[in-house]
All heavy atoms as a GROMACS GRO file, in nm:
protein
  614
    1MET      N    1  -1.099   0.932   1.024
    1MET     CA    2  -0.997   0.836   0.967
    1MET      C    3  -1.058   0.712   0.899
    1MET      O    4  -1.163   0.658   0.961
    1MET     CB    5  -0.897   0.787   1.067
    1MET     CG    6  -0.784   0.701   1.020
    1MET     SD    7  -0.654   0.677   1.131
    1MET     CE    8  -0.712   0.529   1.218
    2ASN      N    9  -1.010   0.674   0.784
    2ASN     CA   10  -1.069   0.561   0.725
    2ASN      C   11  -1.035   0.430   0.809
    2ASN      O   12  -0.922   0.404   0.845
    2ASN     CB   13  -0.999   0.539   0.584
    2ASN     CG   14  -1.061   0.434   0.500
    2ASN    OD1   15  -1.104   0.332   0.544
    2ASN    ND2   16  -1.059   0.456   0.367
    3PRO      N   17  -1.135   0.350   0.839
    3PRO     CA   18  -1.119   0.232   0.927
    3PRO      C   19  -1.022   0.126   0.861
    3PRO      O   20  -0.949   0.044   0.931
    3PRO     CB   21  -1.259   0.169   0.946
    3PRO     CG   22  -1.346   0.238   0.856
    3PRO     CD   23  -1.273   0.364   0.814
    4LEU      N   24  -1.006   0.127   0.732
    4LEU     CA   25  -0.911   0.035   0.660
    4LEU      C   26  -0.771   0.064   0.708
    4LEU      O   27  -0.688  -0.036   0.708
    4LEU     CB   28  -0.927   0.055   0.515
    4LEU     CG   29  -1.048  -0.012   0.448
    4LEU    CD1   30  -1.055   0.034   0.303
    4LEU    CD2   31  -1.045  -0.169   0.458
    5LEU      N   32  -0.739   0.184   0.756
    5LEU     CA   33  -0.602   0.220   0.782
    5LEU      C   34  -0.550   0.141   0.906
    5LEU      O   35  -0.437   0.130   0.936
    5LEU     CB   36  -0.589   0.365   0.800
    5LEU     CG   37  -0.602   0.443   0.669
    5LEU    CD1   38  -0.597   0.595   0.702
    5LEU    CD2   39  -0.509   0.401   0.566
    6GLN      N   40  -0.651   0.090   0.978
    6GLN     CA   41  -0.617   0.000   1.095
    6GLN      C   42  -0.545  -0.119   1.060
    6GLN      O   43  -0.482  -0.184   1.129
    6GLN     CB   44  -0.743  -0.027   1.178
    6GLN     CG   45  -0.799   0.095   1.243
    6GLN     CD   46  -0.924   0.058   1.315
    6GLN    OE1   47  -0.970  -0.047   1.314
    6GLN    NE2   48  -0.996   0.164   1.376
    7ARG      N   49  -0.552  -0.155   0.929
    7ARG     CA   50  -0.486  -0.268   0.876
    7ARG      C   51  -0.334  -0.244   0.841
    7ARG      O   52  -0.264  -0.340   0.799
    7ARG     CB   53  -0.558  -0.320   0.749
    7ARG     CG   54  -0.695  -0.376   0.779
    7ARG     CD   55  -0.765  -0.414   0.654
    7ARG     NE   56  -0.890  -0.495   0.679
    7ARG     CZ   57  -0.886  -0.633   0.695
    7ARG    NH1   58  -0.774  -0.700   0.689
    7ARG    NH2   59  -0.996  -0.686   0.734
    8ILE      N   60  -0.299  -0.123   0.851
    8ILE     CA   61  -0.153  -0.087   0.814
    8ILE      C   62  -0.080  -0.068   0.944
    8ILE      O   63  -0.124  -0.001   1.041
    8ILE     CB   64  -0.158   0.041   0.720
    8ILE    CG1   65  -0.247   0.018   0.607
    8ILE    CG2   66  -0.018   0.080   0.697
    8ILE    CD1   67  -0.198  -0.090   0.512
    9SER      N   68   0.042  -0.109   0.937
    9SER     CA   69   0.133  -0.095   1.058
    9SER      C   70   0.262  -0.022   1.020
    9SER      O   71   0.312  -0.052   0.908
    9SER     CB   72   0.168  -0.234   1.111
    9SER     OG   73   0.261  -0.223   1.211
   10VAL      N   74   0.308   0.066   1.111
   10VAL     CA   75   0.446   0.133   1.091
   10VAL      C   76   0.509   0.115   1.220
   10VAL      O   77   0.478   0.168   1.324
   10VAL     CB   78   0.423   0.286   1.053
   10VAL    CG1   79   0.563   0.341   1.045
   10VAL    CG2   80   0.338   0.302   0.929
   11ASP      N   81   0.607   0.024   1.221
   11ASP     CA   82   0.693  -0.012   1.341
   11ASP      C   83   0.834   0.002   1.301
   11ASP      O   84   0.881  -0.073   1.203
   11ASP     CB   85   0.658  -0.145   1.378
   11ASP     CG   86   0.729  -0.193   1.506
   11ASP    OD1   87   0.833  -0.139   1.530
   11ASP    OD2   88   0.664  -0.278   1.570
   12PRO      N   89   0.911   0.087   1.365
   12PRO     CA   90   1.058   0.096   1.332
   12PRO      C   91   1.135  -0.032   1.343
   12PRO      O   92   1.240  -0.043   1.283
   12PRO     CB   93   1.104   0.205   1.426
   12PRO     CG   94   0.999   0.234   1.528
   12PRO     CD   95   0.870   0.170   1.478
   13ASN      N   96   1.082  -0.132   1.413
   13ASN     CA   97   1.147  -0.263   1.435
   13ASN      C   98   1.112  -0.362   1.329
   13ASN      O   99   1.161  -0.475   1.329
   13ASN     CB  100   1.126  -0.310   1.567
   13ASN     CG  101   1.180  -0.221   1.677
   13ASN    OD1  102   1.300  -0.178   1.667
   13ASN    ND2  103   1.100  -0.189   1.775
   14ILE      N  104   1.011  -0.324   1.244
   14ILE     CA  105   0.970  -0.417   1.135
   14ILE      C  106   0.987  -0.349   1.004
   14ILE      O  107   0.942  -0.238   0.980
   14ILE     CB  108   0.829  -0.466   1.157
   14ILE    CG1  109   0.812  -0.530   1.289
   14ILE    CG2  110   0.770  -0.552   1.040
   14ILE    CD1  111   0.668  -0.556   1.332
   15CYS      N  112   1.053  -0.418   0.909
   15CYS     CA  113   1.076  -0.373   0.774
   15CYS      C  114   1.130  -0.231   0.765
   15CYS      O  115   1.085  -0.147   0.686
   15CYS     CB  116   0.943  -0.383   0.695
   15CYS     SG  117   0.896  -0.554   0.667
   16PHE      N  118   1.216  -0.197   0.860
   16PHE     CA  119   1.287  -0.068   0.861
   16PHE      C  120   1.184   0.050   0.877
   16PHE      O  121   1.216   0.161   0.830
   16PHE     CB  122   1.364  -0.048   0.729
   16PHE     CG  123   1.456  -0.161   0.691
   16PHE    CD1  124   1.425  -0.252   0.598
   16PHE    CD2  125   1.573  -0.184   0.764
   16PHE    CE1  126   1.496  -0.360   0.562
   16PHE    CE2  127   1.648  -0.293   0.725
   16PHE     CZ  128   1.619  -0.370   0.630
   17GLY      N  129   1.074   0.021   0.934
   17GLY     CA  130   0.978   0.124   0.964
   17GLY      C  131   0.884   0.160   0.846
   17GLY      O  132   0.812   0.253   0.851
   18LYS      N  133   0.895   0.088   0.739
   18LYS     CA  134   0.816   0.112   0.623
   18LYS      C  135   0.669   0.059   0.652
   18LYS      O  136   0.654  -0.028   0.724
   18LYS     CB  137   0.864   0.035   0.498
   18LYS     CG  138   1.005   0.098   0.456
   18LYS     CD  139   1.044   0.027   0.322
   18LYS     CE  140   1.176   0.088   0.273
   18LYS     NZ  141   1.166   0.218   0.225
   19PRO      N  142   0.569   0.134   0.595
   19PRO     CA  143   0.433   0.090   0.620
   19PRO      C  144   0.411  -0.054   0.559
   19PRO      O  145   0.443  -0.069   0.443
   19PRO     CB  146   0.345   0.189   0.556
   19PRO     CG  147   0.446   0.313   0.529
   19PRO     CD  148   0.579   0.257   0.529
   20CYS      N  149   0.356  -0.134   0.642
   20CYS     CA  150   0.327  -0.280   0.603
   20CYS      C  151   0.181  -0.308   0.637
   20CYS      O  152   0.125  -0.252   0.710
   20CYS     CB  153   0.417  -0.376   0.684
   20CYS     SG  154   0.591  -0.360   0.649
   21ILE      N  155   0.133  -0.421   0.574
   21ILE     CA  156   0.010  -0.468   0.602
   21ILE      C  157   0.020  -0.538   0.744
   21ILE      O  158   0.115  -0.619   0.762
   21ILE     CB  159  -0.038  -0.566   0.500
   21ILE    CG1  160  -0.053  -0.493   0.368
   21ILE    CG2  161  -0.165  -0.636   0.543
   21ILE    CD1  162  -0.076  -0.582   0.243
   22LYS      N  163  -0.059  -0.498   0.840
   22LYS     CA  164  -0.044  -0.556   0.968
   22LYS      C  165  -0.050  -0.706   0.980
   22LYS      O  166  -0.133  -0.767   0.920
   22LYS     CB  167  -0.162  -0.498   1.061
   22LYS     CG  168  -0.143  -0.511   1.208
   22LYS     CD  169  -0.254  -0.442   1.292
   22LYS     CE  170  -0.229  -0.300   1.287
   22LYS     NZ  171  -0.328  -0.222   1.374
   23GLY      N  172   0.052  -0.752   1.051
   23GLY     CA  173   0.067  -0.892   1.074
   23GLY      C  174   0.150  -0.965   0.957
   23GLY      O  175   0.171  -1.084   0.963
   24HIS      N  176   0.197  -0.882   0.858
   24HIS     CA  177   0.273  -0.931   0.752
   24HIS      C  178   0.387  -0.844   0.730
   24HIS      O  179   0.399  -0.732   0.780
   24HIS     CB  180   0.188  -0.943   0.625
   24HIS     CG  181   0.066  -1.012   0.641
   24HIS    ND1  182   0.056  -1.148   0.635
   24HIS    CD2  183  -0.066  -0.971   0.653
   24HIS    CE1  184  -0.068  -1.195   0.648
   24HIS    NE2  185  -0.144  -1.089   0.662
   25ARG      N  186   0.492  -0.886   0.658
   25ARG     CA  187   0.607  -0.812   0.622
   25ARG      C  188   0.598  -0.770   0.481
   25ARG      O  189   0.695  -0.783   0.406
   25ARG     CB  190   0.732  -0.878   0.662
   25ARG     CG  191   0.753  -0.897   0.801
   25ARG     CD  192   0.888  -0.974   0.834
   25ARG     NE  193   0.898  -0.982   0.985
   25ARG     CZ  194   0.967  -0.900   1.047
   25ARG    NH1  195   1.048  -0.803   0.989
   25ARG    NH2  196   0.974  -0.920   1.187
   26ILE      N  197   0.480  -0.738   0.434
   26ILE     CA  198   0.452  -0.695   0.299
   26ILE      C  199   0.435  -0.546   0.291
   26ILE      O  200   0.339  -0.493   0.363
   26ILE     CB  201   0.329  -0.769   0.239
   26ILE    CG1  202   0.359  -0.919   0.235
   26ILE    CG2  203   0.304  -0.718   0.098
   26ILE    CD1  204   0.243  -1.000   0.209
   27TRP      N  205   0.519  -0.470   0.221
   27TRP     CA  206   0.512  -0.327   0.223
   27TRP      C  207   0.392  -0.278   0.146
   27TRP      O  208   0.361  -0.330   0.037
   27TRP     CB  209   0.634  -0.263   0.160
   27TRP     CG  210   0.773  -0.296   0.222
   27TRP    CD1  211   0.785  -0.358   0.349
   27TRP    CD2  212   0.893  -0.268   0.178
   27TRP    NE1  213   0.918  -0.363   0.377
   27TRP    CE2  214   0.985  -0.307   0.271
   27TRP    CE3  215   0.946  -0.208   0.066
   27TRP    CZ2  216   1.128  -0.295   0.260
   27TRP    CZ3  217   1.082  -0.187   0.043
   27TRP    CH2  218   1.174  -0.236   0.143
   28VAL      N  219   0.333  -0.174   0.195
   28VAL     CA  220   0.223  -0.103   0.120
   28VAL      C  221   0.274  -0.060  -0.011
   28VAL      O  222   0.206  -0.074  -0.117
   28VAL     CB  223   0.181   0.012   0.197
   28VAL    CG1  224   0.079   0.100   0.121
   28VAL    CG2  225   0.103  -0.030   0.334
   29SER      N  226   0.398  -0.011  -0.026
   29SER     CA  227   0.449   0.037  -0.156
   29SER      C  228   0.460  -0.081  -0.254
   29SER      O  229   0.433  -0.053  -0.374
   29SER     CB  230   0.586   0.103  -0.128
   29SER     OG  231   0.681   0.012  -0.080
   30LEU      N  232   0.486  -0.204  -0.208
   30LEU     CA  233   0.492  -0.318  -0.308
   30LEU      C  234   0.353  -0.328  -0.354
   30LEU      O  235   0.343  -0.352  -0.483
   30LEU     CB  236   0.535  -0.442  -0.229
   30LEU     CG  237   0.518  -0.570  -0.318
   30LEU    CD1  238   0.611  -0.576  -0.429
   30LEU    CD2  239   0.536  -0.689  -0.236
   31ILE      N  240   0.250  -0.333  -0.278
   31ILE     CA  241   0.117  -0.353  -0.329
   31ILE      C  242   0.074  -0.243  -0.426
   31ILE      O  243   0.018  -0.266  -0.526
   31ILE     CB  244   0.010  -0.372  -0.212
   31ILE    CG1  245   0.043  -0.489  -0.123
   31ILE    CG2  246  -0.130  -0.384  -0.274
   31ILE    CD1  247   0.059  -0.627  -0.190
   32LEU      N  248   0.106  -0.122  -0.381
   32LEU     CA  249   0.068  -0.008  -0.473
   32LEU      C  250   0.140  -0.021  -0.608
   32LEU      O  251   0.099   0.015  -0.712
   32LEU     CB  252   0.100   0.128  -0.400
   32LEU     CG  253   0.008   0.159  -0.285
   32LEU    CD1  254   0.055   0.273  -0.215
   32LEU    CD2  255  -0.142   0.155  -0.321
   33ASP      N  256   0.275  -0.060  -0.602
   33ASP     CA  257   0.347  -0.075  -0.723
   33ASP      C  258   0.293  -0.180  -0.817
   33ASP      O  259   0.282  -0.163  -0.941
   33ASP     CB  260   0.492  -0.107  -0.691
   33ASP     CG  261   0.579   0.009  -0.651
   33ASP    OD1  262   0.543   0.127  -0.672
   33ASP    OD2  263   0.683  -0.015  -0.590
   34LEU      N  264   0.246  -0.289  -0.754
   34LEU     CA  265   0.185  -0.396  -0.834
   34LEU      C  266   0.059  -0.350  -0.901
   34LEU      O  267   0.030  -0.364  -1.018
   34LEU     CB  268   0.153  -0.518  -0.749
   34LEU     CG  269   0.277  -0.601  -0.692
   34LEU    CD1  270   0.240  -0.697  -0.590
   34LEU    CD2  271   0.350  -0.657  -0.806
   35LEU      N  272  -0.030  -0.279  -0.825
   35LEU     CA  273  -0.151  -0.215  -0.883
   35LEU      C  274  -0.118  -0.121  -0.996
   35LEU      O  275  -0.180  -0.115  -1.100
   35LEU     CB  276  -0.231  -0.159  -0.770
   35LEU     CG  277  -0.302  -0.247  -0.674
   35LEU    CD1  278  -0.357  -0.170  -0.549
   35LEU    CD2  279  -0.408  -0.326  -0.734
   36ALA      N  280  -0.014  -0.030  -0.970
   36ALA     CA  281   0.022   0.065  -1.067
   36ALA      C  282   0.077   0.003  -1.200
   36ALA      O  283   0.060   0.054  -1.311
   36ALA     CB  284   0.123   0.168  -1.015
   37GLY      N  285   0.136  -0.116  -1.175
   37GLY     CA  286   0.188  -0.191  -1.292
   37GLY      C  287   0.087  -0.271  -1.368
   37GLY      O  288   0.120  -0.331  -1.466
   38GLY      N  289  -0.041  -0.269  -1.325
   38GLY     CA  290  -0.148  -0.332  -1.402
   38GLY      C  291  -0.198  -0.461  -1.335
   38GLY      O  292  -0.289  -0.512  -1.388
   39ASP      N  293  -0.142  -0.501  -1.234
   39ASP     CA  294  -0.197  -0.623  -1.160
   39ASP      C  295  -0.330  -0.588  -1.101
   39ASP      O  296  -0.355  -0.483  -1.050
   39ASP     CB  297  -0.103  -0.675  -1.054
   39ASP     CG  298   0.030  -0.741  -1.103
   39ASP    OD1  299   0.042  -0.738  -1.224
   39ASP    OD2  300   0.099  -0.796  -1.023
   40SER      N  301  -0.416  -0.689  -1.110
   40SER     CA  302  -0.554  -0.677  -1.049
   40SER      C  303  -0.549  -0.716  -0.899
   40SER      O  304  -0.445  -0.786  -0.865
   40SER     CB  305  -0.651  -0.755  -1.120
   40SER     OG  306  -0.633  -0.896  -1.096
   41ILE      N  307  -0.639  -0.678  -0.830
   41ILE     CA  308  -0.651  -0.725  -0.694
   41ILE      C  309  -0.652  -0.875  -0.686
   41ILE      O  310  -0.583  -0.936  -0.605
   41ILE     CB  311  -0.772  -0.665  -0.623
   41ILE    CG1  312  -0.754  -0.517  -0.603
   41ILE    CG2  313  -0.802  -0.732  -0.482
   41ILE    CD1  314  -0.873  -0.434  -0.539
   42GLU      N  315  -0.720  -0.943  -0.776
   42GLU     CA  316  -0.734  -1.080  -0.775
   42GLU      C  317  -0.595  -1.141  -0.806
   42GLU      O  318  -0.558  -1.243  -0.745
   42GLU     CB  319  -0.834  -1.128  -0.881
   42GLU     CG  320  -0.975  -1.097  -0.848
   42GLU     CD  321  -1.011  -0.948  -0.871
   42GLU    OE1  322  -0.942  -0.879  -0.951
   42GLU    OE2  323  -1.106  -0.903  -0.798
   43GLN      N  324  -0.513  -1.082  -0.896
   43GLN     CA  325  -0.381  -1.137  -0.928
   43GLN      C  326  -0.293  -1.121  -0.806
   43GLN      O  327  -0.216  -1.214  -0.772
   43GLN     CB  328  -0.318  -1.063  -1.037
   43GLN     CG  329  -0.388  -1.100  -1.170
   43GLN     CD  330  -0.337  -1.002  -1.281
   43GLN    OE1  331  -0.328  -0.881  -1.261
   43GLN    NE2  332  -0.310  -1.061  -1.401
   44ILE      N  333  -0.305  -1.012  -0.732
   44ILE     CA  334  -0.219  -0.995  -0.610
   44ILE      C  335  -0.260  -1.100  -0.506
   44ILE      O  336  -0.174  -1.160  -0.435
   44ILE     CB  337  -0.231  -0.844  -0.561
   44ILE    CG1  338  -0.175  -0.753  -0.663
   44ILE    CG2  339  -0.167  -0.833  -0.425
   44ILE    CD1  340  -0.205  -0.605  -0.628
   45LEU      N  341  -0.390  -1.124  -0.486
   45LEU     CA  342  -0.430  -1.212  -0.387
   45LEU      C  343  -0.393  -1.358  -0.422
   45LEU      O  344  -0.363  -1.441  -0.337
   45LEU     CB  345  -0.585  -1.207  -0.379
   45LEU     CG  346  -0.643  -1.080  -0.304
   45LEU    CD1  347  -0.787  -1.076  -0.309
   45LEU    CD2  348  -0.589  -1.058  -0.170
   46GLN      N  349  -0.381  -1.385  -0.553
   46GLN     CA  350  -0.328  -1.522  -0.590
   46GLN      C  351  -0.178  -1.532  -0.559
   46GLN      O  352  -0.134  -1.635  -0.515
   46GLN     CB  353  -0.348  -1.540  -0.740
   46GLN     CG  354  -0.491  -1.572  -0.778
   46GLN     CD  355  -0.508  -1.585  -0.930
   46GLN    OE1  356  -0.425  -1.567  -1.008
   46GLN    NE2  357  -0.634  -1.621  -0.966
   47SER      N  358  -0.100  -1.424  -0.578
   47SER     CA  359   0.044  -1.426  -0.544
   47SER      C  360   0.072  -1.425  -0.399
   47SER      O  361   0.170  -1.470  -0.349
   47SER     CB  362   0.105  -1.306  -0.613
   47SER     OG  363   0.098  -1.312  -0.754
   48TYR      N  364  -0.027  -1.350  -0.325
   48TYR     CA  365  -0.010  -1.340  -0.179
   48TYR      C  366  -0.143  -1.388  -0.105
   48TYR      O  367  -0.218  -1.307  -0.062
   48TYR     CB  368   0.019  -1.194  -0.137
   48TYR     CG  369   0.150  -1.141  -0.195
   48TYR    CD1  370   0.147  -1.076  -0.324
   48TYR    CD2  371   0.267  -1.155  -0.128
   48TYR    CE1  372   0.264  -1.030  -0.374
   48TYR    CE2  373   0.388  -1.117  -0.188
   48TYR     CZ  374   0.383  -1.050  -0.306
   48TYR     OH  375   0.500  -1.006  -0.365
   49PRO      N  376  -0.153  -1.514  -0.104
   49PRO     CA  377  -0.288  -1.574  -0.058
   49PRO      C  378  -0.305  -1.546   0.096
   49PRO      O  379  -0.423  -1.557   0.137
   49PRO     CB  380  -0.273  -1.731  -0.080
   49PRO     CG  381  -0.127  -1.754  -0.095
   49PRO     CD  382  -0.068  -1.619  -0.158
   50GLN      N  383  -0.211  -1.503   0.167
   50GLN     CA  384  -0.218  -1.475   0.307
   50GLN      C  385  -0.292  -1.337   0.326
   50GLN      O  386  -0.331  -1.305   0.437
   50GLN     CB  387  -0.090  -1.476   0.382
   50GLN     CG  388   0.004  -1.364   0.341
   50GLN     CD  389   0.093  -1.406   0.224
   50GLN    OE1  390   0.058  -1.466   0.129
   50GLN    NE2  391   0.223  -1.350   0.229
   51LEU      N  392  -0.305  -1.256   0.210
   51LEU     CA  393  -0.373  -1.130   0.224
   51LEU      C  394  -0.513  -1.142   0.202
   51LEU      O  395  -0.572  -1.245   0.140
   51LEU     CB  396  -0.309  -1.029   0.125
   51LEU     CG  397  -0.156  -1.004   0.144
   51LEU    CD1  398  -0.107  -0.908   0.042
   51LEU    CD2  399  -0.134  -0.948   0.289
   52THR      N  400  -0.593  -1.036   0.233
   52THR     CA  401  -0.736  -1.029   0.206
   52THR      C  402  -0.767  -0.917   0.106
   52THR      O  403  -0.672  -0.827   0.089
   52THR     CB  404  -0.815  -1.010   0.335
   52THR    OG1  405  -0.789  -0.884   0.395
   52THR    CG2  406  -0.786  -1.122   0.430
   53HIS      N  407  -0.880  -0.912   0.050
   53HIS     CA  408  -0.918  -0.801  -0.035
   53HIS      C  409  -0.916  -0.675   0.044
   53HIS      O  410  -0.878  -0.568  -0.006
   53HIS     CB  411  -1.070  -0.838  -0.088
   53HIS     CG  412  -1.117  -0.736  -0.189
   53HIS    ND1  413  -1.186  -0.622  -0.152
   53HIS    CD2  414  -1.100  -0.729  -0.318
   53HIS    CE1  415  -1.220  -0.556  -0.262
   53HIS    NE2  416  -1.160  -0.619  -0.362
   54GLU      N  417  -0.947  -0.679   0.178
   54GLU     CA  418  -0.955  -0.549   0.252
   54GLU      C  419  -0.820  -0.499   0.278
   54GLU      O  420  -0.787  -0.385   0.297
   54GLU     CB  421  -1.029  -0.579   0.388
   54GLU     CG  422  -1.169  -0.594   0.371
   54GLU     CD  423  -1.219  -0.734   0.313
   54GLU    OE1  424  -1.140  -0.821   0.320
   54GLU    OE2  425  -1.336  -0.736   0.268
   55ASP      N  426  -0.716  -0.596   0.284
   55ASP     CA  427  -0.574  -0.560   0.304
   55ASP      C  428  -0.526  -0.475   0.172
   55ASP      O  429  -0.459  -0.373   0.190
   55ASP     CB  430  -0.479  -0.675   0.314
   55ASP     CG  431  -0.499  -0.756   0.442
   55ASP    OD1  432  -0.538  -0.688   0.545
   55ASP    OD2  433  -0.474  -0.879   0.443
   56ILE      N  434  -0.571  -0.511   0.071
   56ILE     CA  435  -0.531  -0.442  -0.061
   56ILE      C  436  -0.597  -0.307  -0.057
   56ILE      O  437  -0.536  -0.198  -0.093
   56ILE     CB  438  -0.579  -0.519  -0.183
   56ILE    CG1  439  -0.514  -0.667  -0.185
   56ILE    CG2  440  -0.526  -0.437  -0.310
   56ILE    CD1  441  -0.366  -0.663  -0.176
   57LEU      N  442  -0.729  -0.299  -0.023
   57LEU     CA  443  -0.800  -0.181  -0.020
   57LEU      C  444  -0.737  -0.085   0.087
   57LEU      O  445  -0.724   0.040   0.075
   57LEU     CB  446  -0.949  -0.197   0.016
   57LEU     CG  447  -1.028  -0.267  -0.089
   57LEU    CD1  448  -1.173  -0.283  -0.037
   57LEU    CD2  449  -1.025  -0.197  -0.224
   58ALA      N  450  -0.685  -0.140   0.201
   58ALA     CA  451  -0.614  -0.058   0.295
   58ALA      C  452  -0.487   0.004   0.244
   58ALA      O  453  -0.459   0.126   0.267
   58ALA     CB  454  -0.583  -0.148   0.424
   59CYS      N  455  -0.424  -0.070   0.158
   59CYS     CA  456  -0.298  -0.011   0.089
   59CYS      C  457  -0.338   0.107   0.005
   59CYS      O  458  -0.265   0.212   0.006
   59CYS     CB  459  -0.230  -0.117   0.008
   59CYS     SG  460  -0.153  -0.250   0.115
   60ILE      N  461  -0.443   0.096  -0.067
   60ILE     CA  462  -0.489   0.205  -0.155
   60ILE      C  463  -0.534   0.326  -0.063
   60ILE      O  464  -0.498   0.432  -0.100
   60ILE     CB  465  -0.614   0.156  -0.248
   60ILE    CG1  466  -0.562   0.048  -0.330
   60ILE    CG2  467  -0.664   0.267  -0.317
   60ILE    CD1  468  -0.677  -0.023  -0.409
   61ALA      N  469  -0.595   0.292   0.039
   61ALA     CA  470  -0.644   0.395   0.134
   61ALA      C  471  -0.530   0.467   0.192
   61ALA      O  472  -0.529   0.596   0.210
   61ALA     CB  473  -0.737   0.344   0.240
   62TYR      N  474  -0.420   0.400   0.228
   62TYR     CA  475  -0.308   0.446   0.275
   62TYR      C  476  -0.235   0.547   0.172
   62TYR      O  477  -0.194   0.660   0.208
   62TYR     CB  478  -0.210   0.344   0.328
   62TYR     CG  479  -0.083   0.405   0.394
   62TYR    CD1  480  -0.083   0.437   0.530
   62TYR    CD2  481   0.039   0.436   0.324
   62TYR    CE1  482   0.029   0.483   0.596
   62TYR    CE2  483   0.146   0.488   0.386
   62TYR     CZ  484   0.136   0.514   0.526
   62TYR     OH  485   0.248   0.574   0.589
   63GLY      N  486  -0.227   0.499   0.051
   63GLY     CA  487  -0.170   0.575  -0.059
   63GLY      C  488  -0.247   0.711  -0.074
   63GLY      O  489  -0.187   0.812  -0.093
   64ALA      N  490  -0.385   0.703  -0.064
   64ALA     CA  491  -0.462   0.810  -0.086
   64ALA      C  492  -0.441   0.911   0.029
   64ALA      O  493  -0.433   1.036   0.010
   64ALA     CB  494  -0.619   0.770  -0.096
   65ALA      N  495  -0.433   0.862   0.151
   65ALA     CA  496  -0.411   0.949   0.266
   65ALA      C  497  -0.275   1.019   0.259
   65ALA      O  498  -0.261   1.142   0.288
   65ALA     CB  499  -0.419   0.864   0.392
   66MET      N  500  -0.176   0.944   0.213
   66MET     CA  501  -0.040   1.006   0.196
   66MET      C  502  -0.030   1.118   0.098
   66MET      O  503   0.028   1.217   0.109
   66MET     CB  504   0.064   0.892   0.172
   66MET     CG  505   0.098   0.807   0.287
   66MET     SD  506   0.174   0.896   0.427
   66MET     CE  507   0.326   0.946   0.352
   67SER      N  508  -0.108   1.100  -0.013
   67SER     CA  509  -0.118   1.190  -0.124
   67SER      C  510  -0.183   1.325  -0.079
   67SER      O  511  -0.158   1.426  -0.144
   67SER     CB  512  -0.175   1.139  -0.244
   67SER     OG  513  -0.318   1.129  -0.229
   68ARG      N  514  -0.262   1.314   0.028
   68ARG     CA  515  -0.316   1.444   0.078
   68ARG      C  516  -0.225   1.520   0.157
   68ARG      O  517  -0.231   1.641   0.165
   68ARG     CB  518  -0.439   1.413   0.171
   68ARG     CG  519  -0.565   1.364   0.099
   68ARG     CD  520  -0.679   1.360   0.202
   68ARG     NE  521  -0.775   1.254   0.187
   68ARG     CZ  522  -0.762   1.123   0.174
   68ARG    NH1  523  -0.641   1.082   0.157
   68ARG    NH2  524  -0.865   1.044   0.168
   69GLU      N  525  -0.124   1.459   0.208
   69GLU     CA  526  -0.020   1.519   0.295
   69GLU      C  527   0.112   1.544   0.229
   69GLU      O  528   0.181   1.642   0.273
   69GLU     CB  529   0.001   1.431   0.428
   69GLU     CG  530  -0.125   1.403   0.501
   69GLU     CD  531  -0.186   1.534   0.556
   69GLU    OE1  532  -0.114   1.630   0.594
   69GLU    OE2  533  -0.308   1.545   0.565
   70ASN      N  534   0.146   1.466   0.131
   70ASN     CA  535   0.285   1.473   0.078
   70ASN      C  536   0.267   1.487  -0.081
   70ASN      O  537   0.171   1.440  -0.135
   70ASN     CB  538   0.365   1.355   0.101
   70ASN     CG  539   0.387   1.338   0.253
   70ASN    OD1  540   0.449   1.420   0.309
   70ASN    ND2  541   0.335   1.231   0.318
   71PHE      N  542   0.370   1.548  -0.133
   71PHE     CA  543   0.368   1.567  -0.278
   71PHE      C  544   0.490   1.504  -0.343
   71PHE      O  545   0.596   1.528  -0.277
   71PHE     CB  546   0.351   1.710  -0.320
   71PHE     CG  547   0.225   1.771  -0.263
   71PHE    CD1  548   0.216   1.837  -0.140
   71PHE    CD2  549   0.103   1.767  -0.339
   71PHE    CE1  550   0.103   1.886  -0.084
   71PHE    CE2  551  -0.016   1.812  -0.280
   71PHE     CZ  552  -0.022   1.880  -0.163
   72VAL      N  553   0.483   1.460  -0.462
   72VAL     CA  554   0.592   1.406  -0.532
   72VAL      C  555   0.627   1.512  -0.647
   72VAL      O  556   0.536   1.543  -0.710
   72VAL     CB  557   0.564   1.266  -0.589
   72VAL    CG1  558   0.681   1.220  -0.681
   72VAL    CG2  559   0.535   1.174  -0.486
   73GLU      N  560   0.749   1.552  -0.657
   73GLU     CA  561   0.782   1.640  -0.765
   73GLU      C  562   0.765   1.567  -0.897
   73GLU      O  563   0.824   1.461  -0.915
   73GLU     CB  564   0.935   1.685  -0.750
   73GLU     CG  565   0.959   1.773  -0.632
   73GLU     CD  566   0.898   1.917  -0.654
   73GLU    OE1  567   0.898   1.960  -0.777
   73GLU    OE2  568   0.855   1.970  -0.565
   74LEU      N  569   0.694   1.627  -0.992
   74LEU     CA  570   0.673   1.564  -1.115
   74LEU      C  571   0.734   1.654  -1.228
   74LEU      O  572   0.725   1.781  -1.212
   74LEU     CB  573   0.519   1.555  -1.141
   74LEU     CG  574   0.437   1.466  -1.048
   74LEU    CD1  575   0.298   1.487  -1.085
   74LEU    CD2  576   0.490   1.322  -1.047
   75ASP      N  577   0.787   1.594  -1.327
   75ASP     CA  578   0.845   1.662  -1.438
   75ASP      C  579   0.730   1.717  -1.523
   75ASP      O  580   0.647   1.634  -1.571
   75ASP     CB  581   0.922   1.566  -1.526
   75ASP     CG  582   1.001   1.630  -1.641
   75ASP    OD1  583   0.978   1.753  -1.663
   75ASP    OD2  584   1.076   1.559  -1.703
   76GLU      N  585   0.719   1.843  -1.539
   76GLU     CA  586   0.613   1.906  -1.614
   76GLU      C  587   0.599   1.863  -1.754
   76GLU      O  588   0.497   1.867  -1.808
   76GLU     CB  589   0.623   2.061  -1.603
   76GLU     CG  590   0.598   2.112  -1.466
   76GLU     CD  591   0.598   2.261  -1.460
   76GLU    OE1  592   0.587   2.329  -1.562
   76GLU    OE2  593   0.628   2.318  -1.355
   77ARG      N  594   0.716   1.820  -1.812
   77ARG     CA  595   0.720   1.772  -1.949
   77ARG      C  596   0.647   1.643  -1.969
   77ARG      O  597   0.600   1.610  -2.068
   77ARG     CB  598   0.858   1.763  -2.002
   77ARG     CG  599   0.929   1.898  -2.015
   77ARG     CD  600   1.071   1.883  -2.035
   77ARG     NE  601   1.137   1.831  -1.924
   77ARG     CZ  602   1.251   1.780  -1.918
   77ARG    NH1  603   1.329   1.759  -2.029
   77ARG    NH2  604   1.312   1.744  -1.800
   78ALA      N  605   0.640   1.557  -1.854
   78ALA     CA  606   0.566   1.429  -1.851
   78ALA      C  607   0.422   1.452  -1.861
   78ALA      O  608   0.355   1.353  -1.889
   78ALA     CB  609   0.611   1.348  -1.740
   79ALA      N  610   0.366   1.566  -1.826
   79ALA     CA  611   0.219   1.578  -1.821
   79ALA      C  612   0.151   1.597  -1.954
   79ALA      O  613   0.208   1.623  -2.052
   79ALA     CB  614   0.190   1.696  -1.734
   0.00000   0.00000   0.00000
């Protein structure tokens, strides 16, 4: 297991059980959406100064791990 994943927390009592950066109520999906939208790691860290570079990498690692296990239906016409 990637050691960065220790920075991610999934607790049903916090943020409705959505994966968050441990110690924060910032969803992994928010960080991934920001990256997908073109924000750089540096821009995200400016917007969320309580986070670290490793926290952002942990979100990416979590997304990569999830993509190994789960699939999203894609419209073949979009490819």
